[in-house]
N, C-alpha and C positions, 0 to 999 in steps of 0.2 A: 476756404466756405468765402463765396461773395455774398450770400443773403441767409440767413435761417428762421423760419417761419416756430416760433413755438407756440405747442401747445393748440392746434389746429383738428377743427373735428372736420375730418375729410371720411367716416362713415358712421353713423349713428350708431348700429351695431357693434362700434368698436372703443380703447379707450382716446383721449386725446394724442394725438402724436405729434411729431415734431418733422419736418419738411426743409432739405436742404439744398442749393441749389447754386451749382457751379459752374461758368461758360456757358453757361445756359442750358443748361440742361441740369435735369431733377437728379441727383447723386446718391440721394438718400433718403428712406423713412424708415422712422423709428417712436418708440416711444420717450426715450430720451437720448438726443444726439449730443456726442461726449465732448465733441469739437465744436469752434468758435465760430465764427463769420464778419467780415468789415460789417456788415446789418445783419442785426437781428430783431424782428418782427414779433411782438408780444401778441399771439393773438388771441389770446381770451376764451378760450372755447369757441372763439367765431369760427366758419366754416369755409373750406379752400376746395374749390371747386377748377376746373378744368375750364379753360375762356374756350368761349361760346362760341359757336360756329354759327354765320349765317348763312346759310347754302342757296339762297334766292333772293336778291335784291337789285333795283335797278339804282343807281346814282345819280345818272345825269339826268334823270327827271322829273328831279325830286321837286318839294317847295316849290312847284309852281303851279300851286291850285287857285291861289289869287287872281292869276292871269289870266285865265282861260276854264270855263265852269263846264262840268259836265251834270247839265238839266237834269238829264233823266235819269241817271245815275245806273245805265246800261254798259256792258260792254263795247256795242256798237258805236254810242258815242264818245267815250271812250277813249278808242281807238281814234276815229275822225278828229276829237279835239287837239289829241296829241300829235298825230299826221299834222296838223294845222299849225301847232307851235313850235314842232323841233326845230324849222328852218332860222325860226328869228331866234336860239341861242347862238349864243356869242362863249368861243372858249372859256373866256376870264368867268361870265356867268354860270359856265357848267363847271368850272372849278372851283368855284367857289362855294357853289351849292352840292357838290360832292365832298366837298372838305368839311362843310358846316356836318353832314349826317355822319362822314369819317369818324369826326372827333365823337359825334355823336356815341356813336358804334362802340372807339375805345373803351368811355367813359361808364360804359354799360356793362364790359364787360367782355366783349366783343375781339378775337383773335386772329379770328379767320371771316373773310368775306368770298362769297361767290357773286360777281358782278355782271349783269348783263347788259352788255353797251350797244347800243342802236345804231345803227347807220343806214343811209336809205340814198338813190339817186338827189334825190331832195336836199338833202340836209348835209351828204357828205360822211366823213369820217371824223367831223370836229369830236363829238363824244367817245368814240371808241377811244382816238387819239388822249384827250386828254386821262382819261381815266387807266390808258396804258402806259402814261405819265406818272401818274399817282401809285401805282403798284410801284415800280423803285424810288420815288422820292420815301413814300411812307414804308417800305422794304421791312425797316428795323420797329415799327410799330404797330400795324397788322397787314397778314396776308390776305394780298387781292388777287383770288384766281379769275379772267377776265374771259368773257363769254362773246365771243360772237354772236350777235343776236337779229336775225332779219323780220322786226317786229310787223313791215308792214309787206312780208312775203320775200319769198325767190324767184319763184317760176312767173309770177306776174306781173313783174317791175322788168321791164330792159335793163340790163346792164349789172344786176344783183348776185347773178351768179359768178360774175369776173369780180363783182365788189364783194363775195363769200372768199375768194381764195385769198383776196389782196389782205383781207381782215388778217388772214390766217399769216398771212407772211409779214404784218404788221406787229406782229407778236400774241396773239390772242391764245389762250390756253386752253380752251373750249369752244364745240363747234356746237351754236344754236341753232332751235328751227322754232317753227311754230305750225304745226299743220293746217291745223281749222284757220287759217288766215291765209290759205292761199289757193290756187286754184285746182289742183290736185294734191290729195295730202299723201298720197304715196307717193308719188314722183319727187316730191318735197322731203320727204323720208329721203328715201332712196340718195336724194343728191347728200344730204348731212352725214350718209353713213358713210356714203364715196371719199366725202372730205376730207372726216375724221379719218379714215384708213390712210387715204393718201398723207397725212399730217402725222399721222400717229397720236389723234389727241382724242380725250373724252369726249361725250356728247350729254347738253343740257337740253331738253324740249320744251316747250310750252306744248300742252298735250290735254286736248279732250276739255277745253274748258268751254260746257255747255252745261245746262239743265238738266237736257235727256240725253238720249244715249244712240240718237240716230247714226252720226256718224261719227262713230266714237274709230280710230284708228291702234290705239295703244296695243294691238294683239299683233296686228303686223309690225309696231317695235318692236316688241317681244320677241318676234320668228325672228327679224332681221338682227338682233341682235346678238340670239346665240347662232344663227347662219354667219355670223363678221367673228364668232368666238369673243363676245365686247360683252363677256360676264362681269357687273360687277363695275363698268364702265360708261353706264346711262343711268341718267336720271331725269324725272318728268317730274314738273309742276303743274300743278292743279289738279287735274284729272279727276274733276269734278262730276264728270259725267259717269265713275263707275258707281257714284250715288244710286244710280237710277236703272241700274241693269237689274232684273233680277236673279233673285238671290242663286240658285243652280249655275248660272252664265258668268255669274260675281267671281262664285269659288273657284270657277274654271281658271277665269283671267288672271285671279291673284294667285293662282299654283305656275298661271306660266310666269307671271310677273317674280315669282321668286327664282324658279327654275332661271330665268335669264340673271337673276342681280338686278335688279332695275329698280332705284331708290326713288321713293315717292316724298318730296316736297308739297306738305299742308301749306295754304297760305290764306289763313282763315280772315285777317282783317280785309284783306282784297274780296277774296269769294263770298263771304257775307253778304258786303255791301253790294261787289255788283249783281248775283246771280239771283233769278227767280223773280226778277223783276217783273216779268207778266202773271203769276200767280195772285188770283185776288182772293184765297181763304186757302186753308189748310198748307201757307207758305213754307217752300223748303228752305230747308239750312243751306242747301246746293255747297255741301265739304263733301271732299273725298272722303272713302268711307273710312277713317283712321281705325279705330279700334278692328274690323275684318282685315287692314292689311296690316296690321301688327300682330296680331292673333294666326294670323296664314304666313307669316313669318317672314313677310316683305322690311325690308332696311325703310322705315318712316321718318321726317325729319318736318319740325315747325321752321318756317321760315315769313319775314316779312315782307318780300314783291316790291310796293311801292309806299311811299312816304307823302304825304300831301301833293297828293297829285289828280288827275281826272279817273284814275284807276280807283285810288284810295285817299281819301278828302279827310287823313287822319295820320295817326304816327307818330314814335318819337326815337325809334331805331334800337329800342330796348326789346331785346327776344323774350323777356319773363313777361312782360305784358303780351305779348304772342301768345307765351305759355298759357298765361291764364285768362283768354280768349278762347283759344281751344279746348279747356278741361269741363268748360260747359256746353260749348257749340260741338263739340267731338263723341260729348259722354266720357267725359275719361278722371271724371271724381269721384269714382269708384275707390273705395280701401284697395286694392291690389291695383289698380288704373295708375294712382298719382304718381307711383313709383315708378313708371314707364316714360314718366313725359320729361323730365330734367337731360336723358339721353337723346329726347328727341334733339336737342339743342345744344348737344356736345357729342357723345361719342359717334350718336348713328351720322348727322351732318360729315363728321368728319371721314367716318368710312365714305358714304356718298361720293365727297371730295379727295378719296384718295390719301388722305394724311397718314403719313407711316409714323408720326412721333408725338401725338398728339393724345394726353392722358394722363392721370395722374399716376405715375409709374415710376419706377427708377430706369433713366437712362433718356426717356420721354424729353423734347422739348418744354423747357421751363415757363408754357402759357398759364395764368393761374391767374385764380378771382377770390381776393380773401372778403366774404360779405358779412354785413353785420349780421348776422342769425345764427343759432347755437345747433341747428338743426339742419340736416342735410333734406329732411322731409318738407323742412318749412322754406327753403330758397325760393321757392315759385308764391306759395301763397304770400310770402312777407313782404314779398319785391322789396329786399334789404337795399341798402345801398352798399356800393361797394367799394369798399375803401381802400385798394389797394389790387390795379391790374398790372401783371408783369407780361411782358412780350420775350420769352428766349433770355430771361432772367433779368431782364429791363423793367422799371417801376415805370411805367407808362400813364400811370394815371390812380390819382388818389382822390379820397373823398373824407368828406367827417361826416356825421350823423350825431349831431347834438343833440339830447331830450332834455326837457323841462314841462313836468306836469306839480298842478300843485295837490294832487292825492297820488 
């Protein structure tokens, strides 16, 4: 064996276990593994979990908050501020900030990330090309799925249709879209689906990001998904408008999403910050209805979206921080609810990203995180140190958590 974790907690209802790793795979899980390994880690009852999966992140515009401020805190100004800033971002600058974020993700236990990389006629492919290069140079440390993301729209900008095709030719993994920021949301969606089918790629849309429900297109997305036979291959981020829909219609939409196998990414750090800016009292939470989606059988994920920019003026890249924010904001603190949150960082986004070998089971990739806490149910509550992070069996991050108290 290459490595064995001894006496780790993988299930609160079961005894401590040993977990063996060889050639990047989990090869055995048992109470006692009699074999030895080149490296043996004494777990001492600490929790071992699958690597976290960051399902929705913007790398190339992270950590630019100090350069150009969003003074109103609105989505409209965030888009405008960022559009003005993007042409000034150089390749070296984007790479430096992206690596900074990726380093933080790995240290926090993230082993996969889906990165939405922007391009348009004003900035060209600088950001996309940097992220594509990082996908290759860091492939032994973190898996990066790259989304071709047209933040400024497709139809309203001359040349953007051709740029979308070019982005796929350059090697993007997923076709992105943003229907609400274009002249015709439905034509935008049609173009995205046609392009995805042409290249055999999955789809990830920024969808219905508004406080109200007047201009939703999610039902069209779901029907287009079913017509294309794309069940399980479409994800949507934000979807805050769904919270504004009256209950009966909301239930019908959720049933349609379940039928279409569409995954929903809740982005609480951004959506709480930008949403309901026009409300003077009884201020809305402006989050997609996570509980209703979950209970309706939809695959729900929690994700970061942005870090320290005009869209989200805070963030560390630690998905446990996002989960702690979501628990009160999405009413996930009930006794039966808390156990559903950790999967929103692990198995649910793994499903959304189409990962085939993720999870703590024999035969899967050894993408694992050793946590400095003794109960799986406390992983989010404790915000424990990530003592060790493995990527396909390789140790890619370690940390020490030293405690000292006088009583």
